[in-house]
Backbone bond lengths (Angstrom), bond angles and torsions (degrees), N, CA, C in turn:
res aa  C-N    CA-C-N  psi(-1)  N-CA   C-N-CA  omega(-1)  CA-C   N-CA-C  phi
1 M - - - 1.462 - - 1.523 110.51 -
2 K 1.324 115.40 150.30 1.454 120.87 172.29 1.522 107.10 -97.76
3 I 1.346 116.17 121.05 1.463 121.29 -169.61 1.522 110.21 -128.71
4 L 1.331 116.43 131.12 1.460 122.51 172.95 1.514 108.63 -102.35
5 V 1.338 117.19 132.46 1.463 122.18 -179.04 1.521 109.20 -121.21
6 T 1.336 117.05 125.74 1.461 120.87 170.03 1.525 107.96 -99.02
7 G 1.321 116.97 153.75 1.466 119.27 -176.13 1.512 111.97 68.43
8 A 1.327 116.45 31.98 1.469 120.98 -172.98 1.519 113.48 -70.85
9 T 1.325 118.14 -15.31 1.459 120.14 -179.97 1.528 112.01 -93.17
10 G 1.327 117.52 0.11 1.453 121.27 -178.01 1.517 113.00 -78.78
11 L 1.326 115.01 -178.14 1.465 122.35 -174.64 1.523 111.68 -59.81
12 I 1.323 116.69 -41.30 1.459 121.22 179.63 1.524 110.82 -89.25
13 G 1.327 116.94 -41.04 1.456 121.18 -173.87 1.514 114.01 -58.27
14 G 1.323 117.26 -43.33 1.457 120.07 -177.70 1.521 111.86 -63.34
15 A 1.324 116.08 -46.69 1.468 120.27 179.80 1.518 111.01 -67.02
16 L 1.336 116.97 -38.41 1.461 120.99 -179.31 1.523 111.55 -65.46
17 C 1.328 116.87 -45.99 1.468 120.17 179.89 1.525 111.11 -59.06
18 G 1.329 116.15 -43.29 1.455 119.94 179.60 1.516 111.95 -61.56
19 Q 1.344 117.19 -44.44 1.456 120.05 -178.49 1.517 111.42 -66.79
20 L 1.333 117.12 -43.87 1.468 120.08 -179.80 1.526 111.19 -62.26
21 S 1.332 116.30 -41.24 1.457 120.21 178.73 1.523 111.11 -64.59
22 D 1.333 116.16 -42.54 1.466 120.29 179.33 1.525 111.51 -61.67
23 E 1.328 116.45 -28.38 1.463 120.96 179.31 1.529 112.78 -83.22
24 G 1.339 116.35 -2.37 1.454 119.40 175.84 1.517 115.37 101.86
25 H 1.325 117.77 3.04 1.457 120.10 178.13 1.534 110.00 -78.04
26 E 1.317 116.34 151.80 1.464 122.21 176.94 1.525 107.87 -91.73
27 V 1.323 116.95 111.64 1.463 122.30 -173.21 1.520 110.64 -110.03
28 A 1.329 115.93 133.52 1.462 122.32 172.02 1.526 108.33 -129.34
29 T 1.313 117.01 158.50 1.461 121.43 -177.95 1.525 110.00 -131.25
30 V 1.329 115.36 168.09 1.460 121.04 174.01 1.519 109.03 -122.60
31 S 1.332 115.19 155.65 1.457 120.51 179.84 1.521 108.84 -155.99
32 R 1.338 116.09 155.00 1.463 119.28 174.81 1.519 111.12 -64.34
33 R 1.343 116.05 -23.58 1.470 120.91 177.81 1.529 107.73 -117.44
34 A 1.320 116.89 121.32 1.470 121.83 -176.59 1.521 109.92 -79.29
35 Q 1.316 115.72 70.24 1.454 119.75 177.01 1.520 108.97 -123.51
36 S 1.307 116.71 145.40 1.454 120.79 -175.13 1.518 110.68 -65.02
37 S 1.345 115.45 137.50 1.453 120.24 175.33 1.521 110.99 -89.77
38 G 1.332 116.32 3.30 1.454 120.85 179.76 1.512 111.57 100.21
39 R 1.308 117.48 -66.43 1.465 121.03 -173.72 1.528 113.17 -88.73
40 F 1.351 116.85 -32.76 1.459 120.53 -173.37 1.533 110.80 -122.74
41 P 1.326 117.29 142.99 1.465 119.30 175.58 1.525 110.66 -65.38
42 V 1.329 116.06 145.28 1.461 121.85 -176.91 1.526 109.25 -121.68
43 I 1.319 116.22 131.56 1.467 122.63 176.22 1.517 107.69 -110.99
44 R 1.333 117.00 134.49 1.457 120.00 -177.99 1.523 110.54 -73.73
45 W 1.349 115.15 129.54 1.469 121.39 173.35 1.513 109.42 -159.98
46 D 1.328 115.87 124.04 1.455 121.39 171.08 1.526 106.67 -98.37
47 P 1.319 118.19 112.85 1.470 120.52 -174.70 1.519 114.91 -58.11
48 L 1.332 117.97 -21.78 1.457 119.93 -178.47 1.527 112.81 -92.72
49 E 1.326 117.03 -8.26 1.459 120.32 -176.87 1.516 113.33 -86.31
50 G 1.323 118.37 -32.91 1.452 120.56 -176.72 1.509 111.23 166.91
51 P 1.333 116.91 -174.60 1.471 120.80 -176.84 1.518 112.87 -57.58
52 V 1.323 115.62 149.26 1.457 120.56 175.44 1.530 108.05 -61.42
53 P 1.329 119.62 140.38 1.468 120.63 -179.21 1.528 111.71 -59.29
54 A 1.323 114.83 143.29 1.464 119.83 178.86 1.521 110.74 -57.30
55 A 1.335 116.47 -34.76 1.467 119.97 -178.64 1.525 112.25 -62.90
56 A 1.330 116.66 -23.49 1.463 119.90 -178.39 1.521 112.02 -77.31
57 V 1.336 117.17 -31.60 1.468 119.90 -174.11 1.523 113.60 -110.27
58 D 1.338 118.41 -15.68 1.471 120.46 179.03 1.526 110.12 -58.99
59 G 1.310 116.49 126.63 1.459 120.93 177.06 1.504 114.62 81.33
60 C 1.348 118.65 0.83 1.466 120.72 179.18 1.528 110.25 -77.39
61 D 1.296 115.78 140.63 1.462 120.54 171.71 1.521 110.77 -82.07
62 A 1.328 116.52 -33.72 1.461 120.05 -175.53 1.519 110.25 -150.21
63 V 1.334 114.99 150.95 1.461 122.63 171.66 1.523 107.43 -122.73
64 I 1.330 116.09 129.89 1.463 122.17 175.81 1.523 106.75 -111.92
65 H 1.321 115.90 112.29 1.465 122.60 -169.49 1.530 109.95 -105.74
66 L 1.337 115.84 102.16 1.466 121.72 -175.46 1.524 113.10 -114.54
67 A 1.335 118.02 -0.81 1.465 121.04 -172.35 1.531 110.96 -70.96
68 G 1.338 115.69 142.79 1.460 121.31 176.51 1.516 111.09 172.94
69 E 1.321 115.93 145.89 1.470 122.24 178.22 1.529 109.67 -63.20
70 P 1.358 119.20 136.20 1.471 120.29 178.20 1.522 112.20 -56.67
71 V 1.325 115.88 138.43 1.465 121.45 -178.26 1.525 111.28 -86.12
72 A 1.329 116.61 -34.86 1.464 120.80 -174.36 1.524 112.12 -103.09
73 G 1.320 116.45 34.31 1.457 119.76 -177.56 1.516 114.63 -81.59
74 G 1.320 117.32 -12.46 1.459 120.00 -178.80 1.520 110.41 158.31
75 R 1.327 115.56 -173.23 1.465 121.54 -178.59 1.525 110.70 -57.44
76 W 1.322 116.77 137.67 1.464 120.96 -178.15 1.526 111.14 -82.24
77 T 1.298 116.75 98.80 1.459 121.43 169.05 1.526 107.38 -82.55
78 P 1.334 118.45 165.40 1.475 119.58 175.58 1.530 111.96 -55.24
79 E 1.322 117.63 -36.57 1.468 120.35 179.78 1.523 111.37 -68.59
80 I 1.334 117.54 -41.85 1.465 120.54 178.51 1.525 109.99 -63.60
81 K 1.335 117.25 -42.22 1.460 120.10 178.93 1.535 110.92 -62.66
82 R 1.315 116.37 -39.55 1.469 119.42 177.56 1.521 110.57 -62.18
83 R 1.332 116.76 -43.04 1.460 120.37 -179.42 1.526 111.77 -66.75
84 I 1.343 116.77 -39.07 1.463 120.55 177.28 1.529 109.88 -60.01
85 R 1.322 116.34 -47.76 1.462 119.82 -178.90 1.518 111.99 -67.96
86 D 1.333 117.18 -51.35 1.465 120.19 -173.96 1.521 112.07 -63.10
87 S 1.337 116.61 -38.43 1.467 118.73 -178.55 1.518 111.23 -61.97
88 R 1.332 116.85 -29.34 1.459 121.01 -179.36 1.527 112.45 -92.07
89 V 1.320 116.50 -50.35 1.462 120.40 -173.34 1.528 111.33 -75.85
90 I 1.323 116.56 -54.03 1.466 119.08 -179.07 1.528 110.29 -69.86
91 G 1.336 117.22 -38.47 1.457 119.81 178.35 1.522 112.15 -59.56
92 T 1.344 116.81 -43.99 1.465 120.43 179.40 1.526 110.36 -69.25
93 R 1.325 116.98 -38.64 1.480 120.23 177.24 1.521 110.82 -59.78
94 N 1.316 116.51 -41.84 1.469 119.41 179.89 1.523 112.23 -71.78
95 L 1.323 116.58 -28.90 1.459 119.64 175.27 1.531 110.12 -64.62
96 I 1.329 116.86 -46.81 1.468 120.58 -179.01 1.525 110.40 -68.59
97 A 1.325 117.90 -32.69 1.467 120.39 175.09 1.522 110.40 -60.08
98 G 1.330 116.31 -36.55 1.454 120.39 175.92 1.516 112.19 -66.59
99 F 1.340 116.74 -36.28 1.467 120.24 175.37 1.521 110.43 -59.43
100 R 1.345 115.99 -43.85 1.460 120.40 -176.44 1.527 111.95 -65.18
101 A 1.316 116.62 -26.01 1.466 120.69 -176.76 1.524 112.52 -82.90
102 T 1.327 117.75 -4.47 1.460 120.55 -179.27 1.522 109.97 -102.34
103 S 1.316 116.65 153.57 1.460 120.92 178.62 1.524 111.73 -75.53
104 Q 1.331 116.42 -22.94 1.459 120.66 -179.02 1.523 109.38 -139.32
105 P 1.335 117.56 89.66 1.471 119.60 -179.85 1.525 110.89 -66.58
106 P 1.323 117.13 162.29 1.471 120.55 177.79 1.527 110.97 -58.18
107 R 1.311 116.22 154.37 1.460 121.02 178.50 1.523 111.88 -77.86
108 I 1.343 115.99 -26.10 1.465 120.83 -171.45 1.526 109.69 -134.68
109 L 1.331 116.16 135.18 1.459 121.73 169.54 1.518 108.22 -125.03
110 L 1.338 115.93 119.00 1.458 121.79 171.51 1.525 106.48 -106.74
111 S 1.308 116.30 111.44 1.462 121.01 -176.17 1.518 109.93 -111.94
112 A 1.309 116.34 128.71 1.465 120.26 177.67 1.523 110.12 -62.59
113 S 1.305 115.35 145.29 1.455 123.55 168.33 1.527 104.64 -139.61
114 A 1.305 117.86 -160.60 1.469 119.64 -176.28 1.514 110.63 -150.43
115 V 1.340 116.09 154.54 1.456 120.06 174.63 1.523 110.66 -66.11
116 G 1.336 117.15 -10.72 1.451 120.68 171.79 1.517 112.62 -56.76
117 Y 1.329 116.84 -18.74 1.471 123.28 176.08 1.529 111.22 -52.87
118 Y 1.336 116.61 -34.81 1.464 120.43 -172.82 1.520 113.00 -84.86
119 G 1.329 117.59 -13.54 1.453 119.50 -175.60 1.516 111.26 67.22
120 S 1.324 116.83 -166.87 1.462 122.06 179.77 1.524 108.48 -95.54
121 R 1.365 116.48 118.73 1.467 119.66 -168.99 1.531 113.14 -127.39
122 G 1.333 117.82 19.15 1.450 119.50 177.05 1.519 112.23 63.70
123 D 1.345 116.78 -129.54 1.467 121.99 -177.12 1.530 112.56 -94.84
124 E 1.323 117.96 5.06 1.469 120.88 -179.11 1.530 110.20 -62.88
125 I 1.324 116.53 131.12 1.464 120.72 176.43 1.524 109.07 -77.42
126 L 1.325 115.55 128.93 1.455 121.56 -173.71 1.521 110.56 -118.77
127 D 1.333 116.02 131.49 1.454 119.81 171.44 1.522 108.51 -132.05
128 E 1.317 116.42 -170.61 1.461 120.40 -172.38 1.528 113.75 -65.61
129 T 1.336 117.21 -15.88 1.464 120.25 178.42 1.526 112.57 -90.79
130 S 1.328 118.20 -6.16 1.466 121.65 -177.78 1.532 110.64 -69.43
131 K 1.313 115.06 148.51 1.463 120.30 178.70 1.528 110.47 -74.47
132 P 1.335 117.51 157.29 1.468 119.78 178.90 1.515 111.34 -69.79
133 G 1.325 114.31 160.71 1.445 120.77 177.04 1.518 111.24 -89.75
134 A 1.330 115.82 -164.07 1.458 121.95 179.98 1.517 109.26 -119.16
135 G 1.321 115.86 149.26 1.458 120.94 178.91 1.514 111.87 123.87
136 F 1.312 114.94 -179.17 1.466 120.12 -174.06 1.523 112.50 -61.96
137 L 1.332 118.60 -51.70 1.464 120.52 -176.40 1.527 112.65 -65.47
138 P 1.335 119.81 -43.68 1.460 117.83 174.44 1.527 113.05 -59.27
139 E 1.326 116.69 -40.53 1.468 119.31 179.99 1.520 111.26 -63.16
140 V 1.331 116.72 -42.81 1.468 119.98 177.60 1.527 110.11 -63.61
141 S 1.332 116.85 -43.45 1.463 120.73 -177.76 1.521 111.73 -64.06
142 I 1.328 117.28 -39.47 1.469 120.70 178.09 1.521 110.39 -60.92
143 E 1.331 116.94 -48.03 1.465 120.46 179.03 1.520 111.52 -63.47
144 W 1.312 116.03 -42.36 1.468 123.48 -179.17 1.530 110.38 -58.41
145 E 1.335 115.72 -49.32 1.457 119.85 -179.26 1.528 111.76 -68.34
146 R 1.328 116.45 -35.69 1.470 119.56 178.90 1.529 110.84 -63.07
147 E 1.330 117.26 -41.36 1.467 120.20 179.06 1.529 110.49 -63.69
148 A 1.335 117.42 -40.76 1.460 120.41 179.07 1.525 110.88 -66.13
149 Q 1.328 116.56 -40.89 1.469 120.58 -176.68 1.521 111.86 -63.45
150 A 1.329 117.46 -22.30 1.473 120.57 178.68 1.519 111.67 -59.19
151 A 1.330 118.02 -23.72 1.464 120.49 179.45 1.522 111.47 -66.60
152 A 1.327 117.65 -20.99 1.468 120.57 179.63 1.527 111.01 -62.84
153 E 1.339 117.19 -27.27 1.464 120.75 177.89 1.525 111.76 -62.68
154 L 1.341 116.51 -20.21 1.461 121.91 -179.54 1.525 111.49 -95.83
155 G 1.331 116.82 7.28 1.459 120.56 -178.61 1.513 113.93 85.52
156 V 1.333 117.10 13.94 1.465 122.13 -178.95 1.526 109.53 -85.77
157 R 1.324 117.43 136.52 1.471 120.92 170.89 1.523 107.98 -77.30
158 V 1.326 115.94 118.11 1.465 121.17 -173.91 1.524 110.14 -109.44
159 V 1.329 115.45 131.36 1.465 122.39 175.25 1.520 108.02 -126.96
160 Q 1.346 115.89 129.06 1.465 120.53 174.17 1.524 108.08 -104.61
161 V 1.329 116.27 115.51 1.465 121.82 -175.70 1.524 108.95 -94.22
162 R 1.335 116.20 105.56 1.464 121.63 -178.52 1.524 108.61 -85.77
163 I 1.323 114.78 101.50 1.465 121.69 -169.43 1.523 110.89 -92.02
164 G 1.328 115.64 136.14 1.455 121.47 176.08 1.523 111.43 -86.96
165 V 1.320 116.78 -157.80 1.469 122.11 179.19 1.529 107.85 -78.49
166 V 1.322 116.00 113.41 1.464 120.81 -175.31 1.530 109.29 -84.79
167 L 1.327 116.04 124.70 1.461 122.00 177.09 1.519 108.89 -98.78
168 A 1.326 116.55 124.62 1.461 122.01 -177.52 1.513 109.03 -144.67
169 R 1.324 116.05 161.06 1.471 120.02 178.78 1.525 110.86 -68.57
170 E 1.318 115.52 -40.86 1.464 120.59 -177.06 1.521 108.89 -122.23
171 G 1.313 116.75 119.48 1.445 120.83 178.97 1.516 112.50 91.82
172 G 1.327 115.45 164.37 1.452 120.23 179.91 1.517 112.56 79.42
173 A 1.332 115.37 -159.92 1.462 121.11 -171.13 1.521 113.85 -75.29
174 L 1.346 117.71 -38.06 1.460 120.35 -169.36 1.535 113.76 -60.52
175 P 1.337 120.28 -49.74 1.469 118.80 -179.82 1.530 113.22 -60.48
176 K 1.354 117.15 -27.73 1.458 119.86 178.31 1.529 111.28 -72.73
177 M 1.330 116.09 -27.87 1.464 119.89 -179.82 1.525 112.78 -79.48
178 L 1.317 117.23 -31.70 1.461 121.45 -166.78 1.530 114.70 -59.92
179 P 1.350 120.82 -41.84 1.466 118.20 -177.75 1.520 113.36 -56.47
180 A 1.336 117.39 -46.24 1.463 119.78 -179.47 1.522 111.22 -65.65
181 F 1.323 117.40 -39.20 1.467 120.37 179.07 1.525 110.59 -65.64
182 R 1.323 116.82 -42.37 1.466 119.73 -178.80 1.518 112.27 -66.91
183 L 1.333 116.42 -27.12 1.460 120.73 176.75 1.528 111.94 -83.82
184 G 1.324 117.37 -6.25 1.456 120.96 180.00 1.510 113.84 74.52
185 I 1.339 117.61 23.99 1.465 120.56 -178.54 1.523 111.56 -117.33
186 A 1.328 116.89 19.43 1.461 120.88 -179.69 1.518 110.21 -98.10
187 G 1.330 114.89 165.20 1.460 120.17 177.82 1.506 110.58 -175.50
188 N 1.311 115.86 -162.96 1.459 121.08 -176.86 1.526 111.31 -65.79
189 L 1.322 114.42 152.24 1.458 121.10 169.66 1.516 107.13 -98.62
190 G 1.323 116.99 123.17 1.449 119.80 -172.92 1.518 109.90 63.95
191 D 1.346 116.68 -140.83 1.465 119.56 -179.55 1.524 112.60 -83.72
192 G 1.346 116.63 -5.46 1.457 120.71 176.60 1.512 114.75 80.20
193 R 1.331 118.07 -1.84 1.464 120.33 -175.41 1.535 112.71 -86.44
194 Q 1.344 116.77 -7.91 1.460 118.93 -178.91 1.529 110.83 -72.54
195 W 1.329 116.03 141.34 1.465 121.36 -178.78 1.513 110.45 -75.01
196 F 1.327 115.61 142.50 1.468 123.09 -170.52 1.531 108.66 -119.91
197 P 1.332 119.33 98.99 1.467 122.32 -175.36 1.532 112.17 -82.93
198 W 1.320 116.88 87.00 1.463 123.03 -175.15 1.528 110.34 -95.35
199 I 1.337 115.98 165.66 1.456 122.18 171.40 1.523 108.96 -156.97
200 H 1.321 117.03 140.31 1.466 122.06 174.73 1.532 108.20 -69.69
201 Q 1.320 115.99 143.03 1.466 120.45 -179.71 1.530 112.14 -52.95
202 A 1.333 116.90 -40.05 1.465 120.01 -178.65 1.523 111.40 -62.18
203 D 1.327 117.74 -34.98 1.458 120.30 179.16 1.522 112.18 -80.12
204 A 1.335 117.96 -30.31 1.466 119.59 173.32 1.529 109.54 -61.08
205 V 1.329 116.29 -45.72 1.459 121.22 175.52 1.530 110.15 -64.12
206 G 1.325 116.31 -41.77 1.454 121.16 -177.56 1.522 112.83 -63.07
207 I 1.327 117.69 -40.90 1.465 120.79 179.66 1.522 110.90 -67.83
208 I 1.329 117.47 -38.94 1.462 119.75 176.68 1.526 110.20 -63.18
209 R 1.323 116.46 -44.33 1.460 120.10 178.41 1.528 110.61 -63.44
210 H 1.331 117.45 -40.64 1.461 122.77 177.55 1.528 110.65 -59.71
211 A 1.338 116.71 -45.74 1.466 120.81 179.48 1.522 111.58 -66.15
212 L 1.319 116.74 -34.04 1.462 121.44 179.07 1.523 111.09 -63.19
213 L 1.303 116.89 -41.91 1.458 121.69 -171.02 1.524 113.75 -96.20
214 N 1.318 118.13 -5.24 1.462 122.30 -174.95 1.526 109.57 -113.48
215 D 1.322 117.17 106.18 1.462 121.23 -177.44 1.521 113.27 -65.24
216 A 1.335 117.65 -15.23 1.460 120.56 179.47 1.522 112.04 -74.84
217 V 1.322 117.37 -14.87 1.471 120.82 -177.68 1.522 109.09 -89.89
218 R 1.313 116.01 114.77 1.466 123.44 177.05 1.526 108.63 -140.47
219 G 1.327 116.44 147.38 1.452 119.33 -179.26 1.518 111.24 78.17
220 P 1.334 117.49 -155.21 1.469 119.86 -174.77 1.519 113.43 -74.21
221 I 1.335 115.33 145.66 1.460 122.86 171.90 1.527 106.82 -140.72
222 N 1.324 117.11 128.56 1.463 121.50 -179.28 1.520 110.25 -82.21
223 A 1.322 116.00 123.61 1.466 121.30 174.96 1.522 107.95 -99.00
224 V 1.325 115.09 79.45 1.467 123.73 178.25 1.523 107.52 -139.82
225 A 1.320 117.11 156.63 1.464 121.28 177.84 1.531 110.01 -76.32
226 P 1.337 117.56 150.39 1.469 119.84 178.92 1.527 113.39 -71.36
227 D 1.340 117.29 -21.30 1.467 121.25 179.89 1.522 109.36 -86.15
228 I 1.328 115.58 75.46 1.457 120.10 -177.27 1.532 109.30 -73.27
229 V 1.326 116.38 136.48 1.466 121.68 -177.52 1.522 109.46 -131.74
230 T 1.331 115.71 162.30 1.460 119.89 172.80 1.532 109.24 -83.56
231 N 1.318 115.60 168.80 1.461 119.71 176.53 1.527 110.84 -60.73
232 A 1.333 117.38 -38.34 1.464 120.30 178.97 1.521 111.13 -64.97
233 E 1.338 117.47 -40.89 1.462 120.99 178.82 1.528 111.21 -67.18
234 F 1.325 115.88 -38.74 1.462 119.06 176.58 1.526 110.51 -64.00
235 T 1.327 116.30 -43.73 1.462 121.22 -179.65 1.528 110.89 -59.62
236 K 1.324 116.68 -45.55 1.469 120.42 179.76 1.526 110.94 -64.70
237 A 1.330 117.13 -41.36 1.467 120.61 -178.65 1.530 110.68 -64.76
238 L 1.322 117.26 -41.65 1.461 119.97 179.35 1.524 110.39 -69.07
239 G 1.327 117.42 -38.61 1.462 120.46 175.72 1.523 111.86 -60.96
240 R 1.335 116.27 -43.05 1.474 119.32 178.09 1.526 111.01 -63.95
241 A 1.321 116.31 -41.56 1.460 119.96 -178.70 1.523 111.15 -61.90
242 L 1.333 116.39 -33.24 1.463 120.93 -178.62 1.530 112.50 -97.01
243 K 1.351 115.23 -3.33 1.467 120.98 -177.95 1.527 111.12 57.72
244 R 1.341 114.90 47.14 1.462 121.15 -179.66 1.528 109.45 -130.84
245 P 1.346 117.36 150.09 1.466 120.17 177.89 1.525 111.18 -72.45
246 T 1.325 115.86 157.82 1.470 120.60 178.41 1.528 108.72 -134.64
247 F 1.327 115.29 59.01 1.458 120.26 -174.90 1.528 113.28 -82.87
248 F 1.319 116.86 -27.15 1.454 120.21 -172.05 1.532 110.27 -80.40
249 S 1.313 115.76 165.83 1.457 120.65 174.78 1.522 108.77 -149.47
250 A 1.333 115.06 159.09 1.457 121.28 177.65 1.523 107.49 -113.61
251 P 1.328 118.63 105.80 1.469 120.60 -178.25 1.522 111.83 -58.80
252 A 1.325 115.72 149.25 1.462 120.86 -177.63 1.524 111.64 -58.53
253 F 1.348 117.26 -40.38 1.467 118.78 -177.51 1.526 111.22 -65.86
254 A 1.355 116.34 -34.49 1.464 119.24 178.63 1.527 110.91 -68.87
255 L 1.326 116.11 -41.36 1.463 119.52 177.19 1.523 110.55 -61.67
256 S 1.317 116.60 -39.65 1.463 120.01 179.48 1.525 111.37 -66.30
257 L 1.336 116.35 -37.10 1.464 119.35 177.61 1.527 111.70 -65.16
258 V 1.333 115.63 -41.15 1.465 120.34 -176.43 1.524 111.48 -78.07
259 L 1.340 116.52 -44.48 1.461 121.07 -171.35 1.520 113.97 -98.93
260 G 1.323 117.59 -14.40 1.453 119.63 -177.27 1.520 110.70 66.08
261 E 1.321 115.58 -141.58 1.473 121.24 -177.46 1.528 111.78 -61.98
262 M 1.339 117.50 -26.35 1.461 120.75 -178.63 1.532 112.16 -66.42
263 A 1.346 117.42 -12.78 1.457 120.54 177.46 1.519 111.67 -60.63
264 E 1.347 117.07 -22.47 1.467 118.98 179.99 1.530 111.67 -62.84
265 V 1.340 117.37 -23.33 1.468 120.24 179.04 1.520 110.13 -65.46
266 V 1.341 117.77 -42.29 1.467 120.82 -175.11 1.521 112.94 -91.62
267 L 1.333 117.38 -16.57 1.457 120.31 -178.21 1.526 113.05 -103.07
268 A 1.332 117.31 -9.61 1.460 120.30 -179.19 1.522 110.93 -64.95
269 S 1.321 116.35 141.50 1.466 122.39 177.53 1.525 108.03 -107.42
270 Q 1.347 115.41 113.83 1.466 120.56 -175.05 1.531 108.90 -133.04
271 R 1.319 115.77 99.28 1.468 121.58 -177.82 1.539 108.15 -89.31
272 V 1.312 115.01 73.33 1.461 122.25 -170.69 1.532 109.97 -95.60
273 L 1.320 116.09 134.76 1.461 121.77 179.22 1.530 111.20 -118.58
274 P 1.337 117.93 147.91 1.468 122.40 -175.73 1.533 112.49 -89.74
275 H 1.317 117.80 59.42 1.459 120.72 -173.63 1.526 112.82 -62.05
276 V 1.343 117.70 -44.42 1.467 119.65 -177.20 1.524 110.77 -66.02
277 A 1.317 117.43 -43.63 1.466 120.34 179.40 1.524 110.81 -57.88
278 E 1.324 116.75 -46.92 1.461 119.92 -178.17 1.530 111.65 -70.25
279 A 1.337 116.78 -38.66 1.462 120.13 -178.17 1.527 112.18 -68.03
280 T 1.330 117.04 -26.27 1.471 120.44 -179.45 1.526 112.26 -98.64
281 G 1.335 116.56 10.92 1.455 120.42 168.88 1.508 117.18 96.67
282 Y 1.342 118.54 12.16 1.471 118.28 178.08 1.528 109.25 -73.90
283 R 1.332 115.62 134.27 1.459 121.70 177.69 1.532 109.01 -110.43
284 F 1.319 116.10 117.62 1.460 121.73 -177.09 1.522 111.00 -70.01
285 R 1.332 115.98 135.92 1.452 120.90 172.16 1.520 110.43 -74.97
286 F 1.340 116.23 -35.46 1.465 121.71 -177.37 1.530 108.46 -132.55
287 P 1.330 117.19 76.40 1.470 119.24 -179.38 1.524 113.50 -73.72
288 G 1.350 117.00 -24.83 1.459 121.27 -176.86 1.513 112.37 -107.02
289 L 1.330 116.33 147.32 1.456 121.22 -176.86 1.523 112.46 -65.66
290 E 1.345 117.58 -42.66 1.463 120.37 -177.38 1.522 111.12 -58.93
291 E 1.336 117.58 -45.87 1.458 120.07 -179.26 1.530 111.40 -69.72
292 A 1.307 117.07 -33.47 1.464 120.09 177.90 1.521 110.70 -64.85
293 L 1.341 116.89 -46.71 1.469 119.76 179.01 1.530 111.51 -65.38
294 K 1.307 116.32 -37.80 1.469 119.15 177.65 1.525 110.58 -59.30
295 D 1.327 116.24 -42.44 1.466 119.99 179.05 1.527 111.15 -67.18
296 L 1.315 117.79 -42.33 1.466 120.82 -173.95 1.522 112.80 -76.15
297 L 1.334 116.82 -26.15 1.461 119.77 -174.94 1.524 112.71 -103.56
C-alpha cells in the first residue's frame, strides 16, 4: 500500500512508519519544513495554513493522521488550549479539504483521537459506544472526530483511534516518571483511585496497523490495554519493577495549583476497554501491565 503519515516524528508515528516500511509498504510523510527525514520522502504542509497538497494524497491508499499539539506539555494557558484545539480540528479539516481536491481520495483514513473523549467518569466502564464526557478535552475530541468523519462522504473508510497513555522506552509519560520513582519519592496522583488507560507502544502501533488492514474496523477504536488498572495499582507496579518504595503522594489540590486546568489529564478516571480491537481479532503483545513494564524497563 501507498501510505501517507502525518505526525510521523511523534512517539507512535516514528515506530509505525518503520514497521510499515519494513513490511513493504510505500510510506511518505508531511512536515512544515520540506526536508528529507532520511528514510521517507517528506512533503511540505502546514496543517493550519490550508489544504494538504494534492501531490501528498494523490495515489495514496491510506492516510494515517497522527499530528497534534502535545496535551501534557505544561500548564494550559488560553494560547496553549487554542493550539491544542486548532492543531487537531483545523488540521484535520484541512486534510479532508485536500481529499476533496483530488480526483481519487484515499480509500482509508485512520485519524488519531484520544481517550480524553470520555472525560472523567469514575468507575463507569467505557467502550467505543459510550457517550462523550464534558470538559475541554472531550469537546476537542468530539470536534476532532467529526472533522475526520467528514471523509466518509467521499467514500473513505474512516477510523478514529482513541489512544490512551502510551508507555515507551523513549518519549511519552514513562521516562518523565522514572527519575522520581528511582529516587523513591514517587507515589499516587490524587487519591490513586482514578482508572489509568495505558497501552504499550508496540500495541498502539499494532492496533493502528490492525485497523489499517481490517476492513471490518470503522468508526472509533480504543487503543488501550485490556488490563485496566488504577493510578495506585500502576504506581505500585512501577515501584515493584524498579524495586523502589512508593510512599509519597501528590494531593489533587496541589496538582491543581501547579498544573491548573491541565491537572484533569492526570486526575481523570477513565475505565476504558478495547472492545472493538478484541472483537475484530487484535491480539495484544502486552495485555498485562507487569509484562509491559518488564519489557520497557
